[in-house]
N, C-alpha and C positions, 0 to 999 in steps of 0.2 A: 485184707488187712495184714496177713502174714508177710506179704511181699514188702509192705512198708516197714514192718519190723525188721525184716531181713536186710533191707537197704540201710536202715538206721544203724543196725549192728555192723554192717560192712563199713559204713562211714566212721563209726566210733572206733573200730579196731584199726583203722588206718589213721587215727588221730584227728579226725574231722568231726566237729560238732554237727549233729543232724538237724540243721535248721529247716524250717518249712520250705524255703526256697531250694536248699540243697536236695531235700527229699523229692521235691517236684522235678528238678532237673535230673536227678538220678533215676527216677521212674521213667522219664521220657527217654533217657539214654540207654539204660541197662535192661529194661523190661521189654525186650524185643527178640525176635527169632534170629535175625541176621546182624552181622557187623554193621555199624553205623558210622559213616564218614561225614564230617560236617566242619564248617567254619563257625566261628563265634557269631558272625552276622546271620548265617542261615539258621542257627539254633535260636537266636533272638526272634527272628521272624516266625519260626515254627511254634515257639513257646508263647509268644505274645500276639497271637492272632487277634484281629480286631474285636471279635466277640469274646475273647478270653477274659475270665475273671482273674483276679490276683496277678496282675502283670508283674514281671520281674525286670528290674532295671538292667540295662545293657552292662553297666559296670559290675553288677552282682553276677551276671551270667559269665562275664569275662573272668572275674576273680574265682568263681566256683569252678569253671573249666580248668583253670590253671592249678587250683588246689587239688582237683581230681587227678590231673596229670602228675603233680608232685607226689601224690599218694599212691601212684601206680595204677590208677583205674582207667586212664586214657593214655594213648600214645600220640605225640605230636609229629606231624609230617610237614616239613617245609618244602613246598612245591617250587616256589621261586620267591624272590625278594618280596616280602609283604603278603605272601599267600600261604597261610598256615592252615592246615586241616588237622582235625583230631579224629582219632579212631578208637572205637570201643574194643577192638581186638588188640590186646597188648602183647600178644605172642609175636615172635619173630616171623615176619612175612614181608612180601613185596607188593607193589601196586602198579596197575595201569593208571595213567592220568589222562582222561579225555579232555583235551584242551578246548574243544568246541562246547561241551556241556558242563565243564568244570566239575567232573565227577571222578572219584577214585573207585577202583575195583580191586579187590584183593587178588593176589597171586600167591598160591601156596609155596612155601619154601622149597619143596621138592620139585617144583616146576622150573626152577632156575638152577643152573649148575655154575658155580663160581670156582675157578681153578687156581687163580693166582692173586695174591694180595701183596701190597707193598709192606715193607717193614715199617711199623709205626715209629714215631720219634722216640728217642731214648727216654725211658721211664714211663712210657705209655703202652697200653695194650688195646687191641680192637675189642670194643664192647658189643657192637652189633653192626650188621650191614643191612642197609635199606636200598633196594633197587627200585627206582621209579621209571617206568617206561611210558614216555609221552606218546599218545595216540591221537589221531584225528580221523575224520570220515575218509573212506576209500576214494571217494569221488572229488576230494579236494585237490586243486592244482598246486604243484610245488615248483 
């Protein structure tokens, strides 16, 4: 029960009302050992399994994920047009993207060395750098 209270407090302090659906989604996303990468569609399937009670509407999942992102609890990663993943690890880091299995894997910041950056447009500054390395199986013909 303490974890639910902690999650409710986490949501409140970031300006989000801890509704039943938000708590359920927060438990699924944040009460885990490892970083979790997902699309809204994958999350919908995982949360609303056939035998699941208290199903959550896809629109509610979508809105909640975006509210969590806006509050700083999730990071959004655009892989390609129309393919957005979300990441429970909001620290600065990079990713491998497995095109065959549609999976993201974290790469620690210190595993990539970036030496040169372009000058941003006037009045702008670089906020963050995200490197996504696309991978596939070694035996794929190119």
